[in-house]
C-alpha positions in Angstrom: 108.9 50.7 124.9 109.0 53.0 121.9 111.5 50.9 120.2 109.1 47.9 120.5 106.3 49.8 118.9 108.4 51.1 116.0 109.7 47.5 115.4 106.2 46.1 115.5 105.0 48.7 112.9 108.0 48.0 110.6 107.4 44.0 110.9 103.8 44.6 110.1 104.5 46.5 107.0 107.2 43.9 106.0 104.9 40.9 106.6 103.3 40.8 103.0 106.9 40.6 101.6 107.8 37.9 103.9 104.8 35.9 102.8 105.5 36.3 99.2 107.4 34.0 96.9 111.0 35.5 95.9 110.9 34.0 92.4 107.6 34.9 91.2 107.4 31.8 89.1 104.4 29.8 88.2 103.0 29.1 91.6 100.0 27.1 92.8 99.3 29.3 96.1 97.0 28.1 98.8 96.9 30.3 102.1 95.2 29.3 105.2 95.0 30.7 108.9 94.8 28.7 112.0 95.2 28.8 115.8 97.9 26.3 116.9 98.8 24.8 120.2 100.4 28.0 121.6 97.0 29.9 120.8 98.9 32.7 118.9 98.0 33.1 115.0 100.1 31.2 112.5 99.8 31.9 108.8 100.5 29.3 106.2 101.5 29.4 102.5 102.1 26.3 100.5 103.0 25.8 96.9 104.6 23.7 94.4 107.1 24.6 91.7 108.2 21.8 89.4 108.7 18.8 91.7 109.7 21.0 94.7 107.4 21.9 97.5 107.6 24.9 99.5 105.5 25.6 102.8 106.1 28.9 105.0 104.6 29.3 108.5 104.5 32.7 110.2 103.8 33.3 113.9 104.1 36.7 115.2 108.0 37.5 114.8 108.7 33.9 114.1 108.7 32.2 110.8 109.4 28.7 109.3 110.3 27.7 105.7 109.9 24.1 104.6 111.2 23.0 101.2 111.5 19.3 100.0 111.5 17.2 97.0 111.0 13.5 96.7 109.1 11.0 98.8 110.1 11.3 102.5 109.2 8.9 105.3 109.1 10.1 109.1 110.0 7.9 111.8 107.3 6.1 113.8 107.9 8.6 116.6 107.6 11.8 114.3 110.7 12.9 115.7 113.2 11.7 112.8 113.4 11.3 109.0 113.5 7.6 108.1 114.2 8.0 104.5 114.2 10.3 101.5 114.1 8.9 98.0 117.3 9.0 96.0 118.1 12.6 95.0 115.5 14.2 97.3 116.1 16.7 99.9 114.3 18.4 103.1 115.3 22.0 104.2 113.9 23.4 107.4 114.6 27.1 108.2 113.4 28.9 111.3 113.8 32.5 112.0 113.0 34.3 115.2 113.9 37.9 115.9 116.6 37.9 113.4 118.1 34.6 114.6 118.0 31.6 112.0 118.4 28.0 112.4 118.4 25.8 109.2 118.7 22.1 108.5 119.3 20.6 105.3 118.8 16.8 104.7 120.2 15.4 101.4 119.5 11.9 100.0 122.4 10.8 97.8 121.9 8.4 94.6 121.6 5.3 96.9 119.3 7.0 99.4 121.9 7.7 102.2 120.9 10.7 104.1 123.5 13.5 105.2 122.7 16.4 107.5 123.8 20.0 107.6 122.8 22.1 110.5 123.4 26.0 110.7 122.9 28.7 113.6 122.9 31.7 111.5 125.6 31.2 108.9 127.7 29.0 111.1 127.5 25.2 110.5 127.5 23.3 113.7 127.5 19.5 114.1 124.0 17.7 113.4 124.7 15.6 116.7 123.4 16.2 119.2 121.9 19.8 119.1 120.6 19.5 115.5 119.0 16.2 116.1 117.3 17.7 119.3 116.2 20.6 117.3 114.7 18.5 114.7 112.8 16.3 117.1 111.2 19.6 118.7 110.0 21.0 115.3 109.4 17.8 113.1 105.8 17.4 114.2 104.9 21.0 113.0 106.9 20.5 109.9 104.9 17.2 108.9 101.6 18.5 110.0 101.9 21.8 108.1 103.4 20.4 105.0 101.6 17.0 104.6 105.1 15.2 104.3 104.5 11.4 104.8 100.8 11.6 105.1 100.1 8.2 104.0 102.7 6.7 106.2 101.4 8.7 109.2 97.7 8.1 108.5 98.3 4.4 108.5 100.2 4.2 111.7 97.8 6.6 113.5 94.8 4.6 112.3 96.3 1.2 113.2 97.2 2.3 116.7 94.4 4.6 117.6 91.7 4.0 115.2 89.3 6.5 113.5 89.0 8.7 116.7 92.9 9.1 117.0 93.1 9.9 113.2 90.4 12.6 113.7 92.3 14.0 116.7 95.3 14.2 114.7 93.3 16.1 111.9 92.4 18.6 114.7 96.1 19.3 115.2 96.8 19.9 111.3 95.7 23.5 110.4 96.8 23.3 106.8 94.0 22.6 104.3 96.5 21.0 102.0 97.8 19.0 104.8 94.3 17.8 105.9 93.3 17.0 102.5 96.3 14.7 102.1 95.5 13.0 105.3 91.9 12.3 104.5 92.8 11.1 101.1 95.3 8.6 102.5 92.6 7.4 104.9 90.0 6.8 102.4 92.3 5.4 99.8 94.2 3.0 101.8 92.1 2.1 104.8 89.2 -0.4 104.9 86.6 1.6 106.9 83.6 0.4 108.4 80.2 2.2 107.7 80.4 3.9 111.2 84.0 5.2 110.5 83.0 6.3 107.1 80.1 8.3 108.6 82.6 9.8 111.1 85.1 10.8 108.4 82.3 12.5 106.3 81.4 14.4 109.5 85.1 15.2 110.1 85.7 16.5 106.5 82.9 19.0 106.9 83.6 20.1 110.4 87.5 20.1 110.5 88.3 21.6 107.1 87.5 25.4 106.3 88.0 25.3 102.6 84.7 24.7 100.6 86.7 23.8 97.6 89.0 21.2 99.4 85.9 19.7 101.1 84.0 19.5 97.8 87.0 17.9 96.1 87.0 15.0 98.7 83.4 14.5 98.7 83.5 14.2 94.9 86.5 11.9 94.7 85.4 9.4 97.3 81.5 9.4 96.8 81.6 5.8 95.8 82.9 4.9 99.2 80.3 7.0 101.1 77.2 6.0 99.1 77.5 2.3 99.3 75.5 2.1 102.6 72.3 4.1 103.1 73.3 5.2 106.6 76.6 6.3 105.5 75.1 8.1 102.6 72.6 10.0 105.0 75.8 11.1 107.0 77.5 12.1 103.8 74.6 14.4 102.5 74.4 16.0 106.0 78.0 16.7 105.9 77.7 18.0 102.3 75.1 20.5 103.5 77.7 22.2 105.5 79.4 23.5 102.5 78.7 26.9 102.4 79.5 27.5 98.7 76.4 27.0 96.6 78.7 26.2 93.5 80.7 23.6 95.5 77.7 21.9 97.0 76.1 21.8 93.7 79.1 20.3 92.1 79.1 17.5 94.9 75.3 16.6 94.0 75.9 16.8 90.4 78.7 14.4 90.5 76.6 11.6 91.6 75.3 9.2 89.1 75.0 5.9 91.0 71.5 4.9 92.2 70.8 5.9 95.8 68.4 4.0 98.2 65.6 6.6 98.3 63.4 4.1 100.0 65.2 5.2 103.3 63.5 8.2 105.0 66.7 9.3 106.7 68.4 9.4 103.4 65.6 11.3 101.8 65.8 13.9 104.5 69.7 14.4 104.5 69.8 14.4 100.5 67.0 17.1 100.1 68.1 19.1 103.3 71.2 20.0 101.5 69.4 21.0 98.5 67.0 23.2 100.4 69.9 25.0 102.1 71.2 26.2 98.7 70.5 29.9 98.5 71.0 29.9 94.6 67.9 28.9 92.7 70.1 28.2 89.8 72.2 25.6 91.7 69.1 24.2 93.2 67.4 23.7 90.0 70.5 22.2 88.4 70.8 19.6 91.1 67.1 18.7 91.2 67.1 18.4 87.4 70.0 16.0 87.7 68.3 14.1 90.4 65.2 13.6 88.3 67.3 12.5 85.3 69.5 9.9 87.2 67.6 8.5 89.9 64.6 6.4 90.4 62.5 8.3 92.9 59.6 6.4 94.9 56.6 8.4 96.1 58.3 9.8 99.2 61.3 11.0 97.4 59.2 12.5 94.7 57.3 14.5 97.4 60.5 15.7 99.0 61.6 16.9 95.7 58.6 18.7 95.0 58.7 20.4 98.3 62.2 21.6 97.3 60.7 23.2 94.2 58.1 24.9 96.3 61.2 26.6 98.3 62.7 28.0 95.1 62.5 31.8 94.5 62.9 31.8 90.8 59.8 31.0 88.6 62.1 30.0 85.7 64.2 27.5 87.6 61.1 26.1 89.2 59.4 25.6 86.1 62.3 24.0 84.4 62.4 21.3 87.2 58.6 20.7 87.1 58.9 20.1 83.4 61.9 17.8 83.8 59.4 15.2 85.3 58.3 12.4 83.0 55.1 10.9 83.8 53.7 11.4 87.5 51.6 9.0 89.2 48.6 11.5 90.1 46.8 8.8 91.7 48.8 9.5 94.9 47.4 12.0 97.4 50.8 13.2 98.5 52.3 13.7 95.1 49.1 15.8 94.0 49.4 18.1 97.0 53.1 18.6 96.7 53.0 19.3 93.0 50.3 21.7 92.9 51.8 23.3 96.1 55.0 23.9 94.2 53.2 25.0 91.1 51.0 27.6 93.0 54.1 29.0 94.6 55.2 30.3 91.3 54.2 33.9 90.6 54.8 34.0 86.8 51.5 33.0 84.7 53.8 32.2 81.8 55.7 29.5 83.6 52.8 28.1 85.5 50.8 27.9 82.2 53.7 26.2 80.6 54.0 23.6 83.5 50.2 22.9 83.4 50.3 22.2 79.8 53.5 20.0 80.1 51.7 18.0 82.8 48.8 17.4 80.5 51.0 15.9 77.9 53.1 13.6 80.0 50.6 12.6 82.8 47.1 11.2 83.1 45.1 14.0 84.9 41.8 12.9 86.5 39.7 12.8 89.4 41.2 14.6 92.5 44.2 15.5 90.3 42.2 16.9 87.6 40.3 19.1 90.5 43.6 20.3 91.8 44.8 21.0 88.3 41.7 23.1 87.6 42.0 25.0 91.0 45.6 25.9 90.0 44.3 27.1 86.8 41.8 29.5 88.6 44.6 31.1 90.4 46.3 32.3 87.1 45.6 35.9 86.7 46.2 36.0 83.0 43.0 35.2 81.1 45.2 34.3 78.0 47.2 31.6 79.9 44.1 30.3 81.6 42.5 30.0 78.1 45.4 28.3 76.8 45.8 25.7 79.6 42.0 24.8 79.4 42.2 24.4 75.6 44.9 21.9 76.1 42.7 19.6 78.0 41.9 16.7 75.7 40.2 14.4 78.1 38.0 15.5 81.2 35.1 13.7 82.9 32.4 16.5 83.3 30.0 14.1 84.5 31.8 14.1 87.7 30.3 16.9 89.9 33.6 18.0 91.7 35.3 18.0 88.3 32.4 19.9 86.5 32.2 22.4 89.3 35.9 23.2 89.3 36.1 23.4 85.4 33.2 26.0 85.0 34.4 27.8 88.2 37.6 28.5 86.2 35.7 29.8 83.2 33.7 32.2 85.3 36.7 33.5 87.0 38.3 34.7 83.9 38.2 38.4 83.2 38.1 38.1 79.4 34.8 37.5 77.8 36.7 36.8 74.4 38.9 34.0 76.2 35.9 32.8 78.1 34.1 32.3 74.8 36.9 30.5 73.1 37.1 28.1 75.9 33.3 27.5 76.0 33.1 26.8 72.3 36.3 24.5 72.7 34.3 22.7 75.4 31.4 22.0 73.1 33.7 20.7 70.4 36.0 18.5 72.4 34.2 17.3 75.5 31.2 15.0 76.3 28.6 17.1 77.9 25.8 15.4 79.8 22.7 17.4 80.8 24.1 18.7 84.2 27.3 19.6 82.3 25.0 21.6 79.7 23.1 23.4 82.4 26.6 24.5 83.9 27.6 25.3 80.5 24.8 27.9 80.0 24.9 29.2 83.5 28.6 29.9 83.0 27.9 31.6 79.7 25.3 33.8 81.3 28.0 35.2 83.4 29.8 37.0 80.4 29.1 40.6 80.0 29.7 40.8 76.2 26.4 40.3 74.2 28.6 39.3 71.0 30.5 36.7 72.8 27.6 35.3 74.6 25.6 35.3 71.3 28.7 33.5 69.7 28.5 30.8 72.3 24.8 30.4 72.2 24.6 29.8 68.6 27.5 27.4 68.7 25.7 25.4 71.3 22.6 24.9 69.4 23.5 21.7 67.6 24.4 20.3 71.1 21.0 21.6 72.7 18.9 18.6 73.7 15.1 18.7 74.3 15.5 18.1 77.9 13.4 20.8 79.7 15.9 21.5 82.5 18.5 22.1 79.7 16.1 24.2 77.5 15.3 26.4 80.7 18.8 27.0 81.2 19.5 27.9 77.5 16.7 30.4 77.3 17.6 31.9 80.6 21.0 32.8 79.0 19.4 33.9 75.9 17.0 36.3 77.8 19.9 37.8 79.7 21.1 39.3 76.3 20.6 43.1 76.4 21.2 43.3 72.6 18.2 43.0 70.6 20.3 42.3 67.5 22.2 39.2 69.4 19.0 38.0 71.0 17.2 37.9 67.6 20.2 36.1 65.8 20.3 33.4 68.3 16.6 32.7 68.3 16.3 32.8 64.5 19.2 30.4 64.1 17.4 28.1 66.5 14.0 28.5 64.8 15.6 27.4 61.7 17.2 24.1 63.1 15.4 20.7 62.2 12.5 19.5 64.2 11.7 21.4 67.3 9.7 20.3 70.2 6.6 22.1 71.4 8.7 23.1 74.4 11.4 24.6 72.6 9.0 26.7 70.2 7.2 27.8 73.2 10.6 29.1 74.6 11.4 30.8 71.4 8.1 32.6 71.3 8.3 33.6 75.1 12.0 34.9 74.7 11.0 36.8 71.5 8.4 38.8 73.6 11.5 40.2 75.5 13.1 41.7 72.4 12.6 45.4 72.3 13.2 46.0 68.7 10.2 45.2 66.6 12.4 44.5 63.6 14.2 41.7 65.5 11.3 40.4 67.2 9.3 40.4 63.7 12.1 38.5 62.0 12.1 35.8 64.9 8.2 35.4 64.7 8.6 35.0 60.8 11.4 32.4 61.2 9.3 30.3 63.7 6.1 30.4 62.0 6.8 27.5 59.8 7.5 25.3 62.7 4.0 25.8 64.1 1.6 22.9 62.9 -1.8 23.8 61.6 -3.7 22.3 64.4 -1.8 23.4 67.3 -4.0 25.9 68.5 -2.0 26.6 71.8 1.2 27.4 70.0 -0.7 29.5 67.3 -2.4 31.5 70.3 1.0 32.0 71.9 2.3 33.2 68.4 -0.6 35.7 68.1 -0.1 37.2 71.6 3.8 37.7 70.9 2.9 39.3 67.6 0.5 41.8 69.5 3.6 43.0 71.5 5.0 44.3 68.1 5.0 48.2 68.0 5.5 48.4 64.4 2.2 48.0 62.2 4.4 46.8 59.2 6.2 44.1 61.2 2.8 43.0 62.8 1.2 42.6 59.4 4.2 40.7 58.2 4.0 38.3 61.1 0.4 37.7 60.5 1.1 36.9 56.9 3.9 34.4 58.1 1.5 32.5 60.3 -1.7 32.4 57.9 
């Protein structure tokens, strides 16, 4: 018992050496592990040096080495070697508990085969023991090494169909071997849509290597994407690749047009993208999709929903800016676009996307309302101001649009930026009377007397004689707590063109609220020339206002101005 334990420890320590290549030459090494028919663990290593191939299998205390060169054909029963190309060979070595068997099959210049069979160092006749031994081990040899994969694939598929082929794949535990069989099937057999769908599923379920699966999905994408149902099965299979990089490479490899009118294909395609845990890969794939595919409404919505799942503001912003003109008449696109946008936490990225949208798409009606609602969620007044001042065309005669627009401005925390937007609004947009009333109501919400005064003075050239608008204007003027700003606005208004009696009345009534006699007196002197000689009602109001002056000097100056 102690000897067995000691032997086990020694063999375990020696195992790495057993699995290593003796020459250490330039090797293409691809290891894999699987559970074969005997349920014990086998380990495979396969590599190619020059034109020779070498595969090693280790199972407990047993090991098998397979070396070969040239093209080898296996007998139809998988128990014999049918042919080896001239100059080629096959060498199979099997070692168990120190005992070794080895078979060498050489092909001469004409393709004739010769056999050398050894037990230990002793050569024994190939017939019958060597042949019987070859019959026992050959199926494992061809499955692990991929020898005659094309021939065997053709035979299995022709006899047992796709189900028989997939069952055979289940018995092949070498990734390299599996890849050879799948490549042979896809390259040489004319598969039906149903068989192609089953093949895609088998690649994703039977192969453990993300790299090998990705390579097959890229190389044979044209076959899988010819039919929409097969394409849906293909993308479902691709979604099982756990490597973000490999899955992304498969998606970016696709340049042929896909039938995105099919809902099943849309779901499968974007499901694979949504499972990517890397925002960088997801963003790269989504941008590639926008640039290479024609996306109908449902596909655009699915893509925007994918953007909403991304954790990176930078990547989400890059994807949204990749879009060209969007059809913002579609409610579904409006909802999905602004949901994706509002999911972003970066004011800079969101502001950039909103400005980009204005440049590329016609934003109006419900889309403009959603646009403005998104602006309101920006926490940066600077970004909000920048976005609002990028709007070149807006219908402020529409009640919903108007309410949303001025709500955004009132939500801004910076009076400086609010003032900039309000003055921009006057310069660029058409304001009917209801819009002007909203304009003045919004101006009234600012805390800064200076900025409020700036906006009011800028608005004077746009101020109509409509009484409701005049009332809104004077209500805002009267909200000023600074006598200086209050007086500046009224003096500038008093000096503008022809004023209606209602406007002059408003100026005089507003002037009464100024606490500074100097400012109040300057307003009275500015408005005096506007009062006609025979207008007793306005003259009386002027006199009453002048009587509120606390300075005798200012009072006399006001009286001199009206006489």
